[in-house]
GUDRENKE-691095 format. One record per residue: residue number from 1; residue in three letters; x, y, z of N, C-alpha, C in turn. Coordinates in Angstrom, 1 decimal. Example, Ala and Ser with C-alpha at 12.3 -4.5 7.8 and 13.67 -1.06 7.14 Angstrom:
BEGIN
num_residuo_n_X_n_Y_n_Z_ca_X_ca_Y_ca_Z_c_X_c_Y_c_Z
1_ALA_13.2_-5.7_7.8_12.3_-4.5_7.8_13.2_-3.3_7.8 $
2_SER_12.8_-2.2_7.1_13.7_-1.1_7.1_12.9_0.0_7.9 $
% end
This chain:
BEGIN
num_residuo_n_X_n_Y_n_Z_ca_X_ca_Y_ca_Z_c_X_c_Y_c_Z
1_MET_-56.7_57.4_-13.7_-56.6_56.1_-14.4_-55.6_56.2_-15.5 $
2_GLU_-54.9_55.1_-15.7_-53.9_55.0_-16.8_-54.7_54.9_-18.1 $
3_THR_-54.2_55.6_-19.1_-54.7_55.6_-20.4_-53.7_54.9_-21.4 $
4_ILE_-54.2_54.0_-22.1_-53.3_53.1_-23.0_-53.6_53.5_-24.4 $
5_LEU_-52.7_54.0_-25.2_-52.8_54.3_-26.6_-53.0_53.0_-27.4 $
6_LEU_-53.9_53.0_-28.3_-54.2_51.8_-29.1_-53.1_51.7_-30.2 $
7_TRP_-52.6_52.8_-30.6_-51.5_52.8_-31.6_-50.4_53.7_-31.0 $
8_PRO_-49.4_53.2_-30.2_-48.5_54.1_-29.6_-47.7_55.0_-30.6 $
9_ASP_-47.5_54.5_-31.8_-46.7_55.2_-32.8_-47.6_56.0_-33.8 $
10_GLY_-48.9_56.1_-33.4_-49.8_56.9_-34.2_-50.8_56.0_-34.9 $
11_ALA_-52.1_56.4_-34.9_-53.2_55.6_-35.5_-53.2_55.8_-37.0 $
12_PRO_-53.7_54.8_-37.7_-53.8_55.0_-39.1_-54.8_56.0_-39.5 $
13_GLY_-54.5_56.9_-40.4_-55.4_58.0_-40.7_-55.4_59.2_-39.8 $
14_ALA_-54.6_59.2_-38.8_-54.5_60.3_-37.9_-53.9_61.5_-38.6 $
15_VAL_-54.4_62.7_-38.3_-54.0_63.9_-38.9_-53.3_64.9_-37.9 $
16_GLY_-53.1_64.4_-36.7_-52.4_65.2_-35.7_-52.0_64.3_-34.5 $
17_THR_-51.6_64.9_-33.4_-51.1_64.2_-32.3_-51.8_64.6_-31.0 $
18_SER_-52.9_65.3_-31.1_-53.7_65.6_-29.8_-54.4_64.4_-29.4 $
19_ASP_-55.0_64.5_-28.2_-55.7_63.3_-27.6_-56.8_62.9_-28.6 $
20_GLU_-57.4_63.8_-29.3_-58.5_63.5_-30.2_-58.0_62.8_-31.5 $
21_ASP_-56.7_62.8_-31.7_-56.1_62.1_-32.8_-55.6_60.7_-32.4 $
22_CYS_-55.6_60.4_-31.1_-55.0_59.3_-30.6_-55.9_58.4_-29.8 $
23_PRO_-56.6_57.4_-30.5_-57.5_56.6_-29.8_-56.9_55.8_-28.7 $
24_ALA_-57.6_55.6_-27.6_-57.0_55.0_-26.4_-58.1_54.3_-25.6 $
25_ILE_-57.7_53.4_-24.7_-58.6_52.8_-23.7_-58.1_53.2_-22.3 $
26_THR_-59.1_53.4_-21.4_-58.8_53.6_-20.0_-59.4_52.4_-19.2 $
27_PRO_-58.5_51.6_-18.6_-58.9_50.4_-17.9_-59.5_50.7_-16.5 $
28_TYR_-60.5_49.9_-16.2_-61.1_49.9_-14.8_-61.2_48.4_-14.4 $
29_LEU_-60.2_48.0_-13.7_-60.0_46.6_-13.5_-60.5_46.2_-12.1 $
30_VAL_-61.1_45.0_-12.0_-61.5_44.4_-10.7_-60.5_43.4_-10.2 $
31_GLU_-60.5_43.1_-9.0_-59.6_42.2_-8.4_-59.8_40.8_-8.8 $
32_GLY_-58.8_40.0_-8.8_-59.0_38.6_-9.1_-58.5_38.3_-10.5 $
33_ASP_-58.5_37.0_-10.9_-58.1_36.5_-12.2_-59.2_35.9_-13.0 $
34_GLY_-59.1_36.0_-14.3_-60.0_35.4_-15.2_-61.4_36.1_-15.2 $
35_ASN_-61.4_37.4_-14.9_-62.7_38.1_-15.0_-63.2_38.3_-16.4 $
36_ALA_-64.5_38.5_-16.5_-65.0_39.0_-17.8_-64.7_40.5_-18.0 $
37_ALA_-64.8_41.0_-19.2_-64.5_42.4_-19.5_-65.4_42.9_-20.5 $
38_VAL_-65.6_44.2_-20.5_-66.4_44.9_-21.5_-65.7_46.2_-21.9 $
39_VAL_-65.7_46.4_-23.2_-65.2_47.7_-23.8_-66.4_48.6_-23.9 $
40_ILE_-66.3_49.9_-23.4_-67.4_50.8_-23.4_-67.2_51.9_-24.4 $
41_CYS_-68.3_52.1_-25.2_-68.2_53.2_-26.3_-69.3_54.3_-25.9 $
42_PRO_-68.9_55.4_-25.3_-69.8_56.4_-25.0_-70.5_57.0_-26.2 $
43_GLY_-71.7_57.6_-26.1_-72.3_58.2_-27.2_-71.9_59.6_-27.4 $
44_GLY_-72.5_60.3_-28.4_-72.2_61.6_-28.7_-72.3_62.0_-30.2 $
45_ALA_-73.2_61.2_-31.0_-73.5_61.5_-32.4_-72.2_61.5_-33.2 $
46_TYR_-71.2_60.8_-32.9_-69.9_60.8_-33.6_-69.3_62.2_-33.7 $
47_GLY_-69.7_63.1_-32.8_-69.2_64.4_-32.8_-68.4_64.7_-31.5 $
48_MET_-68.7_63.9_-30.4_-68.1_64.0_-29.1_-68.3_62.7_-28.4 $
49_ARG_-67.9_62.6_-27.1_-68.1_61.4_-26.3_-68.6_61.8_-25.0 $
50_ALA_-69.8_61.3_-24.6_-70.4_61.8_-23.4_-69.8_61.2_-22.1 $
51_ASP_-69.4_62.0_-21.2_-68.7_61.6_-20.0_-69.6_60.6_-19.2 $
52_HIS_-70.9_60.9_-19.1_-71.7_60.2_-18.2_-72.0_58.8_-18.7 $
53_GLU_-71.6_58.5_-20.0_-71.7_57.2_-20.6_-70.4_56.4_-20.6 $
54_GLY_-69.4_56.9_-19.9_-68.1_56.3_-19.8_-67.8_55.8_-18.4 $
55_GLU_-67.1_56.6_-17.6_-66.6_56.1_-16.3_-67.8_55.6_-15.4 $
56_PRO_-68.9_56.3_-15.3_-70.0_55.7_-14.5_-70.4_54.3_-14.9 $
57_ILE_-70.4_54.1_-16.2_-70.8_52.7_-16.6_-69.7_51.7_-16.3 $
58_ALA_-68.4_52.1_-16.3_-67.3_51.3_-15.9_-67.4_50.9_-14.5 $
59_ILE_-67.8_51.9_-13.6_-67.9_51.6_-12.2_-69.0_50.7_-11.9 $
60_TRP_-70.2_50.9_-12.7_-71.3_49.9_-12.5_-70.9_48.5_-12.9 $
61_LEU_-70.2_48.3_-14.0_-69.7_47.0_-14.4_-68.8_46.4_-13.3 $
62_ASN_-67.9_47.3_-12.8_-67.0_46.8_-11.7_-67.7_46.3_-10.6 $
63_SER_-68.9_46.9_-10.2_-69.7_46.4_-9.1_-70.3_45.0_-9.3 $
64_LEU_-70.3_44.6_-10.6_-70.8_43.3_-11.0_-69.6_42.3_-11.1 $
65_GLY_-68.4_42.7_-10.8_-67.2_41.9_-10.9_-66.7_41.8_-12.3 $
66_ILE_-67.0_42.8_-13.2_-66.6_42.8_-14.6_-65.6_44.0_-14.8 $
67_SER_-64.4_43.7_-15.3_-63.5_44.7_-15.7_-64.0_45.5_-16.9 $
68_ALA_-63.6_46.8_-17.0_-64.2_47.6_-18.1_-63.0_48.5_-18.7 $
69_PHE_-63.2_48.8_-19.9_-62.3_49.6_-20.7_-63.1_50.7_-21.4 $
70_VAL_-62.9_52.0_-21.0_-63.6_53.1_-21.7_-62.8_53.5_-22.9 $
71_LEU_-63.4_53.4_-24.1_-62.8_53.7_-25.3_-62.9_55.2_-25.7 $
72_ARG_-61.7_55.8_-26.0_-61.7_57.1_-26.6_-61.5_56.9_-28.1 $
73_TYR_-62.6_56.9_-28.8_-62.5_56.7_-30.3_-62.6_58.0_-31.0 $
74_ARG_-62.2_58.0_-32.2_-62.1_59.3_-33.0_-63.5_59.7_-33.5 $
75_VAL_-63.8_61.0_-33.4_-65.1_61.5_-33.8_-64.8_62.7_-34.8 $
76_ALA_-65.9_63.3_-35.3_-65.8_64.3_-36.3_-64.7_65.4_-35.9 $
77_PRO_-63.9_65.8_-36.8_-64.0_65.6_-38.3_-63.6_64.3_-38.8 $
78_TYR_-63.1_63.3_-38.0_-62.9_62.0_-38.5_-64.2_61.3_-38.9 $
79_GLN_-64.1_60.6_-40.0_-65.3_59.9_-40.5_-65.0_58.4_-40.6 $
80_TYR_-65.9_57.6_-41.1_-65.7_56.2_-41.4_-64.5_56.0_-42.3 $
81_PRO_-63.6_55.1_-42.0_-63.7_53.9_-41.0_-63.0_54.1_-39.7 $
82_ASN_-62.7_55.3_-39.3_-61.7_55.5_-38.2_-62.3_55.0_-36.9 $
83_ALA_-63.5_55.4_-36.5_-64.1_54.9_-35.2_-64.2_53.4_-35.2 $
84_LEU_-64.6_52.8_-36.3_-64.6_51.3_-36.3_-63.3_50.7_-36.2 $
85_LEU_-62.3_51.3_-36.8_-60.9_50.8_-36.6_-60.5_50.9_-35.2 $
86_ASP_-60.9_51.9_-34.5_-60.5_52.1_-33.1_-61.2_51.1_-32.2 $
87_ALA_-62.5_50.8_-32.5_-63.2_49.8_-31.7_-62.6_48.4_-31.9 $
88_LYS_-62.4_48.1_-33.1_-61.8_46.8_-33.4_-60.4_46.6_-32.7 $
89_ARG_-59.6_47.7_-32.8_-58.3_47.7_-32.2_-58.4_47.6_-30.7 $
90_ALA_-59.4_48.2_-30.1_-59.6_48.1_-28.6_-59.9_46.6_-28.3 $
91_MET_-60.8_46.0_-29.0_-61.1_44.6_-28.8_-59.8_43.7_-28.9 $
92_ARG_-59.0_43.9_-29.9_-57.8_43.1_-30.1_-56.8_43.4_-29.0 $
93_THR_-56.7_44.6_-28.6_-55.7_45.0_-27.5_-56.1_44.3_-26.2 $
94_VAL_-57.3_44.4_-25.8_-57.8_43.9_-24.6_-57.6_42.3_-24.6 $
95_ARG_-57.9_41.8_-25.7_-57.8_40.3_-25.8_-56.3_39.8_-25.8 $
96_LEU_-55.5_40.5_-26.5_-54.1_40.2_-26.6_-53.4_40.2_-25.2 $
97_HIS_-53.8_41.3_-24.4_-53.2_41.5_-23.1_-54.1_41.0_-22.0 $
98_ALA_-54.9_39.9_-22.3_-55.8_39.4_-21.3_-55.1_39.0_-20.0 $
99_GLU_-54.0_38.3_-20.2_-53.2_37.9_-19.0_-52.8_39.1_-18.1 $
100_LYS_-52.3_40.1_-18.8_-51.9_41.3_-18.0_-53.0_41.9_-17.3 $
101_PHE_-54.2_42.0_-18.0_-55.4_42.6_-17.3_-56.1_41.6_-16.4 $
102_ARG_-55.7_40.4_-16.4_-56.3_39.3_-15.5_-57.7_39.1_-15.9 $
103_ILE_-57.9_39.0_-17.2_-59.3_38.7_-17.7_-59.3_37.5_-18.6 $
104_ASP_-60.5_37.0_-18.9_-60.7_35.8_-19.7_-60.8_36.3_-21.2 $
105_PRO_-59.9_35.9_-22.0_-60.0_36.4_-23.4_-61.2_35.9_-24.2 $
106_ALA_-61.9_34.9_-23.6_-63.1_34.4_-24.3_-64.4_35.0_-23.8 $
107_ARG_-64.2_36.0_-22.8_-65.4_36.7_-22.3_-65.1_38.2_-22.3 $
108_ILE_-65.1_38.8_-23.5_-64.8_40.2_-23.7_-66.0_40.8_-24.5 $
109_GLY_-66.9_41.5_-23.9_-68.0_42.1_-24.6_-67.7_43.6_-25.0 $
110_ILE_-68.7_44.1_-25.7_-68.7_45.6_-26.0_-70.0_46.2_-25.7 $
111_LEU_-70.0_47.4_-25.2_-71.2_48.1_-24.8_-71.2_49.5_-25.4 $
112_GLY_-72.3_50.0_-25.9_-72.3_51.4_-26.4_-73.7_52.1_-26.2 $
113_PHE_-73.6_53.4_-26.2_-74.8_54.2_-26.0_-75.0_55.1_-27.3 $
114_SER_-76.2_55.1_-27.8_-76.5_56.0_-28.9_-75.6_55.8_-30.1 $
115_ALA_-74.8_56.8_-30.6_-73.9_56.6_-31.6_-72.8_55.6_-31.2 $
116_GLY_-72.4_55.6_-29.9_-71.5_54.6_-29.4_-72.1_53.2_-29.5 $
117_GLY_-73.5_53.1_-29.4_-74.2_51.9_-29.6_-74.0_51.4_-31.1 $
118_HIS_-74.1_52.4_-32.0_-73.9_52.1_-33.4_-72.4_51.5_-33.6 $
119_LEU_-71.5_52.2_-33.0_-70.1_51.8_-33.1_-69.9_50.3_-32.5 $
120_ALA_-70.5_50.1_-31.3_-70.5_48.8_-30.7_-71.1_47.7_-31.7 $
121_SER_-72.3_48.1_-32.2_-73.0_47.1_-33.1_-72.1_46.8_-34.4 $
122_THR_-71.5_47.9_-34.9_-70.7_47.6_-36.1_-69.5_46.7_-35.8 $
123_ALA_-68.9_46.9_-34.6_-67.8_46.1_-34.2_-68.3_44.6_-34.0 $
124_GLY_-69.6_44.4_-33.7_-70.2_43.1_-33.5_-70.6_42.4_-34.8 $
125_VAL_-70.8_43.2_-35.9_-71.3_42.6_-37.1_-70.2_42.6_-38.2 $
126_LEU_-69.2_43.5_-38.0_-68.1_43.6_-39.0_-66.8_43.2_-38.5 $
127_PHE_-66.7_42.3_-37.5_-65.5_41.9_-36.9_-64.7_41.1_-37.9 $
128_ASP_-63.4_40.8_-37.6_-62.6_39.9_-38.3_-61.8_39.1_-37.4 $
129_LYS_-61.2_38.0_-37.8_-60.5_37.1_-37.0_-59.0_37.4_-36.8 $
130_GLY_-58.6_38.6_-37.4_-57.2_39.0_-37.3_-56.4_38.4_-38.5 $
131_ASN_-55.3_39.1_-38.7_-54.4_38.7_-39.8_-53.2_38.0_-39.2 $
132_ALA_-53.1_36.7_-39.3_-52.0_35.9_-38.7_-50.6_36.3_-39.2 $
133_GLU_-50.6_36.9_-40.4_-49.3_37.2_-40.9_-48.8_38.7_-40.7 $
134_ASP_-49.7_39.4_-39.9_-49.3_40.8_-39.7_-48.1_40.9_-38.8 $
135_ILE_-47.3_41.9_-39.0_-46.1_42.1_-38.2_-46.4_42.7_-36.8 $
136_ASP_-47.6_43.3_-36.7_-48.1_43.8_-35.4_-48.9_42.7_-34.7 $
137_PRO_-48.4_42.3_-33.5_-49.1_41.2_-32.8_-50.6_41.5_-32.5 $
138_VAL_-50.9_42.8_-32.3_-52.3_43.2_-32.0_-53.2_42.8_-33.1 $
139_GLU_-52.7_43.0_-34.4_-53.5_42.8_-35.5_-53.7_41.3_-35.9 $
140_ARG_-53.0_40.5_-35.2_-53.2_39.0_-35.4_-54.4_38.5_-34.6 $
141_VAL_-54.9_39.3_-33.7_-56.0_38.8_-32.8_-57.4_39.1_-33.3 $
142_SER_-58.3_38.3_-33.0_-59.7_38.5_-33.4_-60.3_39.8_-32.7 $
143_SER_-61.1_40.5_-33.5_-61.8_41.7_-33.0_-63.2_41.4_-32.6 $
144_ARG_-63.6_40.1_-32.6_-65.0_39.8_-32.4_-65.4_40.0_-30.9 $
145_PRO_-66.4_40.8_-30.6_-66.9_40.8_-29.2_-67.6_39.5_-28.9 $
146_ASP_-67.6_39.1_-27.7_-68.3_37.8_-27.3_-69.7_38.1_-26.9 $
147_LEU_-70.1_39.3_-26.7_-71.5_39.7_-26.5_-71.5_41.2_-26.7 $
148_MET_-72.8_41.7_-26.9_-73.0_43.2_-27.1_-74.1_43.7_-26.2 $
149_ILE_-73.9_44.9_-25.7_-74.9_45.6_-24.9_-75.1_46.9_-25.6 $
150_LEU_-76.3_47.1_-26.2_-76.6_48.3_-27.0_-77.7_49.1_-26.4 $
151_CYS_-77.4_50.3_-26.0_-78.2_51.2_-25.2_-78.7_52.3_-26.0 $
152_TYR_-80.0_52.4_-26.3_-80.7_53.3_-27.2_-79.8_53.6_-28.4 $
153_PRO_-79.4_52.5_-29.1_-78.4_52.6_-30.2_-78.9_53.2_-31.5 $
154_VAL_-78.1_54.0_-32.2_-78.3_54.2_-33.6_-77.9_52.9_-34.3 $
155_ILE_-78.8_52.4_-35.2_-78.5_51.2_-35.9_-78.5_51.3_-37.4 $
156_SER_-79.6_51.9_-37.9_-79.8_52.0_-39.3_-79.3_53.4_-39.8 $
157_MET_-78.8_53.4_-41.0_-78.4_54.6_-41.7_-79.5_55.0_-42.7 $
158_ASP_-80.6_54.3_-42.8_-81.7_54.7_-43.7_-82.3_56.0_-43.2 $
159_ASP_-82.5_56.9_-44.2_-83.0_58.2_-43.8_-84.3_58.2_-43.1 $
160_GLN_-85.1_57.1_-43.2_-86.4_57.1_-42.5_-86.3_56.8_-41.1 $
161_VAL_-85.1_56.3_-40.7_-84.9_55.8_-39.3_-83.7_56.5_-38.6 $
162_VAL_-82.7_56.9_-39.3_-81.4_57.3_-38.8_-81.5_58.6_-38.0 $
163_HIS_-80.5_58.7_-37.0_-80.3_60.0_-36.4_-79.3_60.7_-37.3 $
164_LYS_-79.8_61.8_-37.9_-79.2_62.5_-39.0_-77.8_63.0_-38.6 $
165_GLY_-77.7_63.5_-37.3_-76.4_64.1_-36.9_-75.3_63.0_-36.9 $
166_SER_-75.7_61.8_-36.4_-74.7_60.7_-36.3_-74.3_60.3_-37.8 $
167_LYS_-75.3_60.2_-38.6_-75.0_59.8_-40.0_-74.1_60.8_-40.7 $
168_ASP_-74.4_62.1_-40.6_-73.6_63.1_-41.2_-72.2_63.1_-40.7 $
169_ASN_-72.0_63.0_-39.4_-70.7_63.0_-38.8_-69.9_61.8_-39.2 $
170_LEU_-70.5_60.7_-39.3_-69.8_59.4_-39.6_-69.5_59.3_-41.1 $
171_LEU_-70.5_59.6_-42.0_-70.5_59.3_-43.4_-70.4_60.5_-44.3 $
172_GLY_-70.6_61.7_-43.8_-70.7_62.9_-44.6_-72.1_63.1_-45.1 $
173_SER_-72.3_64.2_-45.9_-73.7_64.6_-46.2_-74.2_63.8_-47.4 $
174_SER_-73.4_63.1_-48.2_-73.9_62.4_-49.4_-73.1_61.1_-49.6 $
175_PRO_-73.3_60.2_-48.6_-72.6_58.9_-48.7_-73.2_58.0_-49.8 $
176_GLN_-72.3_57.1_-50.4_-72.7_56.1_-51.4_-73.7_55.1_-50.7 $
177_GLY_-74.6_54.6_-51.5_-75.6_53.7_-51.0_-75.0_52.4_-50.4 $
178_ASP_-73.9_51.9_-51.0_-73.3_50.7_-50.5_-72.7_50.9_-49.1 $
179_LEU_-72.2_52.1_-48.8_-71.7_52.5_-47.5_-72.8_52.6_-46.5 $
180_VAL_-73.9_53.2_-47.0_-75.1_53.3_-46.1_-75.6_52.0_-45.7 $
181_ASP_-75.6_51.0_-46.6_-76.0_49.6_-46.2_-75.0_49.0_-45.3 $
182_LEU_-73.7_49.2_-45.6_-72.7_48.6_-44.8_-72.7_49.0_-43.3 $
183_MET_-73.1_50.3_-43.2_-73.1_50.9_-41.8_-74.5_50.8_-41.2 $
184_SER_-75.4_50.1_-41.8_-76.7_49.8_-41.2_-76.6_48.4_-40.6 $
185_SER_-76.4_48.4_-39.3_-75.9_47.2_-38.7_-77.0_46.1_-38.8 $
186_ASP_-78.3_46.4_-38.8_-79.3_45.4_-39.0_-79.2_44.6_-40.3 $
187_LEU_-78.6_45.3_-41.3_-78.4_44.6_-42.6_-77.2_43.7_-42.6 $
188_GLN_-76.3_43.8_-41.6_-75.1_43.1_-41.6_-75.1_41.9_-40.5 $
189_VAL_-76.2_41.7_-39.9_-76.2_40.6_-38.9_-76.1_39.3_-39.6 $
190_GLY_-75.3_38.4_-39.0_-75.1_37.0_-39.5_-75.2_36.0_-38.5 $
191_THR_-75.0_34.7_-38.8_-75.1_33.6_-37.9_-74.1_33.6_-36.8 $
192_ASP_-73.0_34.4_-37.0_-71.9_34.5_-36.0_-71.9_35.8_-35.3 $
193_THR_-73.0_36.6_-35.4_-73.2_37.8_-34.6_-73.3_37.4_-33.1 $
194_PRO_-72.7_38.2_-32.2_-72.7_37.8_-30.8_-74.1_38.0_-30.2 $
195_PRO_-74.4_37.3_-29.1_-75.6_37.5_-28.3_-75.7_39.0_-27.9 $
196_THR_-76.9_39.5_-27.8_-77.0_41.0_-27.7_-78.1_41.3_-26.7 $
197_PHE_-77.9_42.4_-25.9_-78.8_43.0_-25.0_-79.1_44.4_-25.5 $
198_LEU_-80.4_44.7_-25.7_-80.8_46.0_-26.2_-81.8_46.6_-25.3 $
199_TRP_-81.7_48.0_-25.1_-82.7_48.7_-24.4_-82.9_50.1_-25.0 $
200_HIS_-84.1_50.5_-25.0_-84.5_51.8_-25.6_-85.7_52.3_-24.8 $
201_THR_-86.2_53.6_-25.1_-87.4_54.1_-24.6_-88.3_54.4_-25.8 $
202_SER_-89.6_54.1_-25.6_-90.5_54.2_-26.8_-90.7_55.6_-27.2 $
203_ASP_-90.5_56.6_-26.3_-90.7_58.0_-26.7_-89.4_58.7_-26.9 $
204_ASP_-88.3_58.0_-27.2_-87.0_58.6_-27.4_-87.1_59.5_-28.7 $
205_GLU_-87.0_60.8_-28.5_-87.1_61.7_-29.6_-85.7_62.0_-30.3 $
206_GLY_-84.7_61.5_-29.7_-83.4_61.7_-30.3_-83.0_60.6_-31.3 $
207_VAL_-83.1_59.3_-30.9_-82.9_58.1_-31.7_-84.1_57.2_-31.6 $
208_SER_-84.8_57.0_-32.6_-86.1_56.3_-32.6_-85.8_54.8_-32.1 $
209_ALA_-86.8_54.3_-31.3_-86.7_52.9_-30.9_-86.8_52.0_-32.0 $
210_GLU_-87.2_52.4_-33.2_-87.2_51.6_-34.4_-85.8_51.0_-34.7 $
211_ASN_-84.7_51.7_-34.3_-83.4_51.2_-34.4_-83.2_49.9_-33.7 $
212_SER_-83.6_49.8_-32.4_-83.4_48.6_-31.6_-84.3_47.5_-32.1 $
213_LEU_-85.5_47.9_-32.6_-86.5_46.9_-33.1_-85.9_46.3_-34.4 $
214_LEU_-85.4_47.1_-35.2_-84.8_46.5_-36.5_-83.7_45.5_-36.2 $
215_PHE_-82.8_45.9_-35.2_-81.7_45.0_-34.9_-82.2_43.7_-34.3 $
216_ALA_-83.1_43.8_-33.4_-83.6_42.6_-32.7_-84.3_41.7_-33.7 $
217_ALA_-85.0_42.3_-34.7_-85.7_41.5_-35.7_-84.6_40.7_-36.6 $
218_ALA_-83.5_41.4_-36.9_-82.4_40.8_-37.6_-81.8_39.7_-36.8 $
219_LEU_-81.6_39.9_-35.6_-81.0_38.8_-34.7_-82.0_37.6_-34.7 $
220_ARG_-83.3_37.9_-34.6_-84.2_36.8_-34.5_-84.2_35.9_-35.8 $
221_ARG_-84.1_36.6_-36.9_-84.1_35.9_-38.2_-82.8_35.0_-38.3 $
222_HIS_-81.7_35.4_-37.7_-80.5_34.6_-37.8_-80.3_33.7_-36.6 $
223_GLY_-81.3_33.6_-35.7_-81.2_32.7_-34.6_-80.2_33.1_-33.5 $
224_ILE_-79.9_34.4_-33.4_-79.0_34.9_-32.4_-79.8_35.2_-31.1 $
225_PRO_-79.4_34.7_-29.9_-80.1_35.0_-28.7_-80.0_36.5_-28.4 $
226_PHE_-81.1_37.1_-27.9_-81.1_38.5_-27.5_-82.1_38.8_-26.5 $
227_ASP_-81.9_39.9_-25.7_-82.8_40.5_-24.8_-83.2_41.8_-25.4 $
228_LEU_-84.4_42.2_-25.5_-84.9_43.5_-26.0_-85.8_44.1_-25.0 $
229_HIS_-85.5_45.3_-24.5_-86.3_46.0_-23.5_-86.6_47.4_-24.0 $
230_VAL_-87.9_47.7_-24.2_-88.3_49.0_-24.6_-89.2_49.6_-23.5 $
231_TYR_-88.7_50.6_-22.8_-89.4_51.2_-21.7_-90.4_52.3_-22.2 $
232_ALA_-91.4_52.5_-21.5_-92.5_53.4_-21.9_-92.0_54.9_-22.1 $
233_HIS_-91.2_55.4_-21.1_-90.8_56.8_-21.1_-89.3_57.0_-20.8 $
234_GLY_-88.8_58.0_-21.3_-87.4_58.4_-21.0_-86.8_59.2_-22.1 $
235_ARG_-86.2_60.3_-21.8_-85.5_61.1_-22.8_-84.3_60.3_-23.3 $
236_HIS_-83.8_60.8_-24.5_-82.6_60.2_-25.0_-81.3_60.6_-24.2 $
237_GLY_-80.4_59.6_-24.1_-79.1_59.9_-23.4_-79.2_59.7_-21.9 $
238_LEU_-80.0_58.8_-21.4_-80.2_58.6_-20.0_-79.0_58.0_-19.3 $
239_GLY_-78.1_57.3_-20.0_-77.0_56.6_-19.3_-77.5_55.6_-18.3 $
240_LEU_-77.1_55.7_-17.0_-77.6_54.8_-16.0_-79.0_55.0_-15.6 $
241_ALA_-79.6_56.1_-16.1_-81.0_56.5_-15.9_-81.5_56.5_-14.4 $
242_THR_-80.6_56.9_-13.6_-80.9_56.9_-12.1_-82.0_57.8_-11.7 $
243_GLU_-82.3_58.8_-12.6_-83.4_59.7_-12.2_-84.8_59.3_-12.8 $
244_GLU_-84.8_58.1_-13.5_-86.0_57.6_-14.0_-86.3_56.3_-13.3 $
245_GLN_-87.3_56.3_-12.4_-87.5_55.1_-11.5_-87.8_53.9_-12.3 $
246_HIS_-88.6_53.9_-13.3_-88.9_52.7_-14.1_-87.8_52.3_-15.0 $
247_THR_-87.3_53.3_-15.8_-86.2_53.0_-16.8_-84.9_52.6_-16.1 $
248_SER_-84.7_53.1_-14.9_-83.4_52.8_-14.2_-83.2_51.3_-14.0 $
249_GLY_-84.3_50.5_-14.1_-84.3_49.1_-13.9_-83.5_48.4_-15.0 $
250_TRP_-83.1_49.1_-16.1_-82.3_48.4_-17.1_-81.0_47.8_-16.6 $
251_THR_-80.4_48.5_-15.6_-79.1_48.0_-15.1_-79.3_46.6_-14.4 $
252_GLU_-80.3_46.5_-13.6_-80.6_45.3_-12.9_-80.9_44.2_-13.9 $
253_THR_-81.7_44.5_-14.9_-82.1_43.5_-16.0_-80.9_43.1_-16.8 $
254_CYS_-80.0_44.1_-17.1_-78.8_43.7_-17.8_-77.9_42.9_-17.0 $
255_ALA_-77.8_43.2_-15.7_-76.9_42.4_-14.8_-77.4_40.9_-14.8 $
256_SER_-78.7_40.7_-14.8_-79.3_39.4_-14.8_-78.9_38.7_-16.1 $
257_TRP_-78.9_39.4_-17.2_-78.6_38.9_-18.5_-77.1_38.5_-18.6 $
258_LEU_-76.2_39.4_-18.0_-74.8_39.2_-18.0_-74.5_37.9_-17.1 $
259_ASP_-75.3_37.8_-16.1_-75.1_36.6_-15.2_-75.5_35.3_-16.0 $
260_LEU_-76.6_35.4_-16.7_-77.0_34.3_-17.6_-76.0_33.9_-18.6 $
261_ASN_-75.2_34.9_-19.0_-74.1_34.6_-20.0_-72.8_34.3_-19.4 $
262_GLY_-72.7_34.2_-18.0_-71.5_33.8_-17.3_-70.5_34.9_-17.2 $
263_TYR_-71.0_36.2_-17.1_-70.1_37.3_-17.0_-69.9_37.9_-15.6 $
264_THR_-70.8_37.6_-14.7_-70.7_38.2_-13.4_-70.1_37.3_-12.4 $
265_GLN_-69.7_37.8_-11.3_-69.1_37.0_-10.2_-70.1_36.7_-9.1 $
% end
């Protein structure tokens, strides 16, 4: 698959020129014009990116008639705000080149797993409309996702809830309180937050289901439509969850929700 660098001349804050210093998207496009699209953020505690939460998810979305873009975002030793800059840049790039990718610029969602779910959620609550005066045409475009799919996501940076490894990799060992609040996505939900699909397992020992519950509660308070599914059993990091007969139903349920929102063919 073709890989597209998000900043061909070097990303802001990059300290080298290896692949890990160069955020990029890999397109998985479906046939036809005007398709919906989703940017995928694999998980990995902001220390790596899990392969099983990248390409297999893109192929599943393709089966629904949705084009997909797997994001290679920066992870440790990179810290905030680099990954968020990468996710927002990915949204802008896909939207700017919607005609080239044969997608609908008004139907571009974002999906993430675990720490990638945190990244997706921050892209959904901390988006901007773009800077119309920027010399870079990509930066003139809105970074707002039109919907979010958050799979066993890290949401809160509160020590009582957070996945410590993700927090340490993203914010360091002693972050300031205002940054902790900013990166707690449930505290940043507003009336313009996109509709959201969330799923988790109640016995997830890696990232507590409390994260999804907190985000859903915040969405409810602000009148944002959401689907919330908490399955009884399943280890953390299931991806498509094909080995879990009950939990694997999340993909069918999510496909129904995507259809409800006009994303499937």
